N, C-alpha and C positions, 0 to 999 in steps of 0.2 A: 835730554833725559830719555833713556830707552824705554820701550814699551813694558818690559818686565818690571822696572822700578816703578813706573806709573801704576801698574796693576797692584804691586805690593802696597804702595801708598793708599790706593783706593780701598784696599781691604783693611789696612792697619789704622789709617788716620781716624776713622770714625770711633775706633776703640779708644785712642788717645783723647779725642775730643770729649767722648762720653765720660772718661775718667776725670778729665780736667773740669768738666762742667760744674759739679757741686762746689769745688774750690773757687771757681770764678763767681758762682752765685753768692758764696759766702763773702768774698772780697767786696762785691758790689753792694750787697744788701745788709750784711750782718756785721762786718768788721768795724764800722764806725761806732757801734755800741758795745760789741763784745770783744774788740781788740783784734788786730791783724793776726796775732799769734794765738787767738782763742783763749787768752788768759783773763779776759774780762775787762770792762771799762765802766761805762754807764750801766751796762747790763752785766749779768753774771758770767763767769767762766763757762766755756762750752768744751769741756774735756771729758773723756770717758769716765774719769774718776768723779767728776762733778755730777755726771748724769747717771750714776750707777743705780739710783733708785727711781729714775724716770724711765718708764718703759717706752720702747720705740713707738707704739701707736700713740701714746700721749705726747711724745716729742713731735710727731707728725701733726697731731691736732693743734699743738701750740704754734707750729709754723703756719698752718692754714688759718687758724682763727685768732691768733694773738692771745694776750692775757688781759682780762678785765682789770681795770684800775692800775695798770702798769703802762710803761712806755713801749711795750712789745706790740708792734702792729700786726695785723692779719695780712697774710700773703696769698690768700685763696685766689685773688684775681690776678696775681703776678706770676705764680708758679702753677704748672699743671701737676697732676698727681704723681707723675714719674719724677719730676724735679723735687717735689716735696719729699718723696721717699729717698731720693739720692742725697739730698742735703742732710736729712736725718741720719742716714748711714754714715755720711762723711763726719758728722759731729761725734760719732761713737768710735772713730778711728783715732789711735794715739797720734799725738804731735811728734814729729821727728825733725831734729833731735829732741829728746825729752826736755821739757821746759825746766828751768831752774829758777830759784827764788832766793837771793842772797841776803846777807845782813844789810847790805846797802839798799837793796830793794825794800826790805822791811822798814828801815828808817825813813826812806823817802816817801813811803806810802802813808805815814801817819798824818791824820787830820785832826786838828783841835777845833771843834765846833763852837765851844764856849770857853771863856776864861773862867776856870774854876773859882777864882777869887771873887767873881761877881755873882756867884750863886748863893741863895739864901741858905743859912745853916739850920733850917727847920722846914718841915713839910709845908707846902703851899696849899694844902687842902685840909679838911677836917677829919678825914677817915683815919682809922688806926693804921699807922705805917707798917706795923708788923702783921697785919691781917690783910694785906693786899695780895691779889693774885696777878701774876703776869701770864697773859694768855697769848700763845703763839697761834696766829691765824695764817696758815700756809696758803689758803685759797687765793688771797690777794696780797700776800706778803706784808702783813701788818701785825702789830702787837697791841693788845688792849690791856689796860690796867684796870683792875676790878676792885671795888670796895668790898671786902669780905664780910662786913657786917650788914650793909644794906643790900649786898649782892646786886650792885649796879656798876656799870662802867663809869670811870671818871676821866679816862684819857685814851686816845688811840693814835698810833703813829706808824709810818712806813718803816719796814725793817729791810735788812739786806735779804738777798735771795736765799731761800732754803736754809733757814736756821736749823742747826743740828746739835744734838747732844744735850739739849736742855740748858736753859740759862743758869748762870751761877751767881750767887749773891755775895756781897761783902759781909763780914761777920755782923755788922750793925744793921744790916738790911737796907742801907741807903742806896747802894749801887747794885746794879745787875749787869752782868757781862754776857753778851750774846756772841756765839761763834756761828758763822755761816759755812755752808759746805764748801764754798769757793774761797775760804781762807780769811775772811774779814772778822775781826774782833771788835765789837762795839761796847762802849761803856755808857750806860744810861743812868741818870740820876733820878731815882724814884721820888725823892723829896721835891725836886724842882720840875719833874716831868719833862726832861730834856736829854738828848744825846750829847754827851760831853766830848768824847773823842773816839776815833776809830783808827785801826791799823790793820794792814793785811799781813797776817802771820805766815801764810803759806798759800799754796794753790789748791789744795784739797785738805780739809780739816775734819778731824774726827770729833773732838770735843775739847772743852777747856775746864780748868779748875782754878779756884781762888784759894790762896793760903789761909790758914786759920787765923793768922794775925792781920790779914787784909793787905799785906804789903806787896804781894806778888800774884801774878796771874800766869798760868802756864797753858800752852796750847799744844795739843797732840795733832800732828800732821801725818797724812798718808802720802802726800806729795808736796814738797820733798819729805822723805822719811826722817822726821826729827821732832824734837820738843823745843818750843820757843818760850823763853821766860821774859815777862815784862814786869815793870813796876806797876803800881796801881794807876798811874797816869798813862799807861800803855806806851811807855818808852822802853826800848829793847834793853834787856839786861844780858841775855845769853842765849845762844842756840846750842842744843845738844844733839849731835847726830845719833840716830838710832842705828847702831851697828854693833857687830860682835866685838869682843875685847881686842882681837887682833886687827880689827878694821877691815877684814876681808869680805864680810857679808853685811849688807845693809838691810833695813827692814822698814816697813810701814809701822806706825804706832796704832795699836788697837784702841786704847783708852787711857786716860789719866784722871785720877781723882785725888782729892785732898784727904789726908789722914791727920786731922788737926791734933789729936792727942799725941801723935808721934812727931809733930812739926815737920811733916814731910809730904811729898807727893808720891803716889804709887802709880806706876805705868806698866802696861803690858804691851808686848810687841807682836805684831801680826805674823811675822816671818821668822822670828827667833824664839826658841823656847826659854824665855827668861822673864822674870818680874823684876822691875827696877824700883828701888826706893831712893828718892831724891830729897835729901834733907834741906829745909830752908832755915834750919837752926845754925846760926853763924858759929856756934860752939860745938858743932857736930864732930864726933870722933873721926879721925882720918880713915880712909878706905884703903884696904890692902887686897888687891885683886890677885888671885892665883895662890900658889903655895908659899908658905913662909918657913923660916928655919926653926923657930921655937915659939912657944906660947906668948912670949913677950913681943913677938913680931919685930924684934930689934933689927933684923937684917932685911926686912921687906922694904920695898919702895912704895911709899904711901902717896895717895892723892888727898887733897882736902876733902873733908866730908860735906862741906857746904856746896850745894848745887852741882854735885857730881853723882852719877848713878851707882848705887850699891846693888850688885847683881845677885839674883837668886836663880841658879840654873834649874830648869825643869825638863821633864821628858817630852812634854807636848806644849804647844803654844796656848795662850789664853786669848780668846777673842774679846771677852768682857768679864766683869767680876763685880762683886760688892763685898762689904766688910761685915764682920760681927760687930756688936756694939762697942767692944773694947778696942777695936781696930788692931787686934793682934793677928787675926786670921783673914786671909783673902780667900773667898770662895768663887771660883771661876770655871769657865768651860771653853773648850775649843769649838770651832765651827762644825767639827764632826761629832760633837756631843759628849766628849770626854770631860767629866767634871772632876775637879780636884780641890783640895784645901791646902793652902800654903801658910805656914807659920812665919810671920815676918821677923820674929825675934831670933829664931834659930836658923832662918833662911833656908827652909827646905819644905818639900811637900810632906804632909803628915797624914793625908787620907785621900782616898778616892771617893767620889760621890756617885751613888747609884742612881743616875738620872738618865732616862731614856731619851731617844730622839735628839732634839737640839734645845737644851734648856736655855732660857733667856735670863741669865743670872744678873744682868745689869739692871733688871727691874725686880730683883728679889726683895723680900722683906724679912724681918725677924719679929718674933713675939714670944711670949711665955705661954706654954701649954702644959697644964697639969703640973705646974711648979718647975718646969724645965725649959731652958731656952731652945727654940727651934727656928729654923729658917724655912722659907717656902719660895718656890720658883715656878713660873709658867714654863711652857714648852712650845717652841716654834713649829714642831712637827707632830706632836702627840697631844691629844685632848685630855690633859690632866695637869693638876697642880701637885708637885712633889713637896712633901713636908719632911724635913730632915732634922733629927735631933743633933744639937750642937755639942753635946757631951761626948757622944760616941760616933757621930757622923753617919748614923744608920737611918734608913728610911723608916719614918713613923707611919706615913700613910700616903697613898696616891689617890687624890680626889678627882674623880671623873668630871670633865667639863664638856661643854657643847662642841669644842673643837680646839685646835692649836691656838694658843693665846700669846699676847705680847706683854701686857701690863698686869701687874698685881699690885694693889694699893690698899693700905689700911691707915690706921691712926692709933697712937698709943692710948687714946681715950675711947676707942671704939671696940666693940666685941666682934666686929665684922671686917671682912676683907673682900674687895671687889676683884673679880677676874673677868677679862674679856675673852672672846674667841675670834679675834679679828683676823687671824690667819686662815680661818675657815670660810669657804664660800657660802655655806648654808648657815653657819652659826654666828657670823660676824655682827648681826644685829642684836645679839644677846649679851647682857651683862649678868653675871651670876654672883650671888652674895654668899660668902662662906662664913659660917659661924666658927670663930677661932677656938671655941671650947669643944664643940662636938666634931669639928673638922668635916662638916657636912654642908652641902649647898642647901640653903634654906629659903631662897627667894630668887626670882629672875625679873629683870627689867628688859623690855624689848623696844626696838625701833622697827619701823616698817621693813619688810623683807628687802634685802639687797642693800640696805644702808648699814653703816658701821657705827657701833656704839662702843666707845673705848676710853681709856685713860681717865681715871678718877683721881681727884685730889680733894682733900678735906679742908674745911676751914680751920683756923687756928685752934679752936676748942673742940674740934671733932663733931660738932653738932650737925653740920651739913656736909654733904658730899656732892661734888660737881663732876659730871661726866660729859664727855665730848660726843656730840652727834657729828661724826667726822665726814661732813658733806659740804659741798660748796655753799649751799644754802642751809647751813647747819645751825647748831645751837649749843650752848651750855645747858645741860639739864641738871637742875638742882633737886637733890633728895634730902628730906628730913630724916636723919638717922634715928630719931625716936619713934616716928610713925612709919618709917620706911615708905613714905609716899612722895611722889613728885610734887614740888611746891612752886616751881618757877622754871621758865625757859628764857634764855637770853640769846637772840639771833647772833650768829657769828659765821665767818667765812672759813669753813674747814678748820675748826679749832683743834689742832693736832695735840696740843698739850697746854696744861695750866699748872702754875707753880706758886704755892703759898709761901710768903716770906718767912713766917714763923716756923713752919714745918721744915723748910730747907735750911734756915740758919741754925735752928736748934737740932737738926739732924734727927727728926722724929723717926722712930723705928718703922713706921708704916710706909715710908716713902723712900725713894732712891736718893742717894746723897751725891 
């Protein structure tokens, strides 16, 4: 070997060794739990898509310190600071080639924890099963079941990593379905307080929805870009690729929700300007894509209407959306803040929404103001709540808030709506109470500076409101909506969300559906 080659190797080899080191660290210390391909195993998937809401410093902290009440160990004495940073950087790099998840993979992943035939057909507790709360505690990846009358926990269990999109309930309120960010769908029996079955629907999941008749569950995936339909026992029924009509462009799925009066699921695509309506009515009319010869559509080539997308083309994509109470209109916004109203019957946009910044319409609410229906939305970039008339889609009022907020919540039996300012560094410890008649902020509730107070849900009758103190050593804070006083605190580990069975299954106007 000549001297010049040795010199080149001396210069270049450390660069190769440095580049390979995080991959080698991963194989030695992480792959046994998270999978050699980073697709997950005992531990969650470690892909950029799975970690998109975990900031790099937090990822480094997790590597150093581990996670309390999980199997994730601390590596502070194993890795030095440079190795911790290099490993964290490695986890945020895409896997090449891009990972795939086939129908065979989905079927093979299904786990049946309990024989459904052996479960009791009645609740095994004395609480009102329709006034239960499902509380997602992301601090240690657990779920608590709360008695909404006594306001006390009755059960707690370990969940999959990073539950996302809010749990969804069967119409009778017996079952709740959880979707995790790394693609797992879990079915939990609230009456028997046990997980019944699980299946991995994809590698990175946005959210899930349950059909109005309870027969189907659909999952929206960003990786791979598709919608996956299961029966209520989590057996695969169908996958629907999120792609353009000609199949040339694929997309991630932004969101999917049930529109039970229409007997259909509604989905928005992150990379295609389309809204899809997917009917689960077996008698649905056939779908005619593209142009047809005459009004009878006699010469068009039709597809079955059942579980096929009926496309509504738009000018801009929708990142998230919600419905009016009739489920005729979809009100949505793109990531750049362009709001629009889509009529699902005539399948076209009918109005623009004058919303500044980046509205968070997925947490929108509707109510009646001075005899007219209105919708309201928080804003992720602007400190205000926008109230829009649903007769003419014009701005009724912009209500100033402490800062950009994420959640807006109310109840059909309450005159008030809660709004947080959790996207604001200074205002995130404030909850503000809006009077739905005057459209004014009439009261504030606060947590210590630097903490986050957010995400309110009401009891079945609207008497009490529960807010999340969104901290590791956090709590559910209970407010009496007659006296507007705090009456109770329940310690929780970062309770990011809570969901009342009655409000969700009855699709109360004050909460997201």
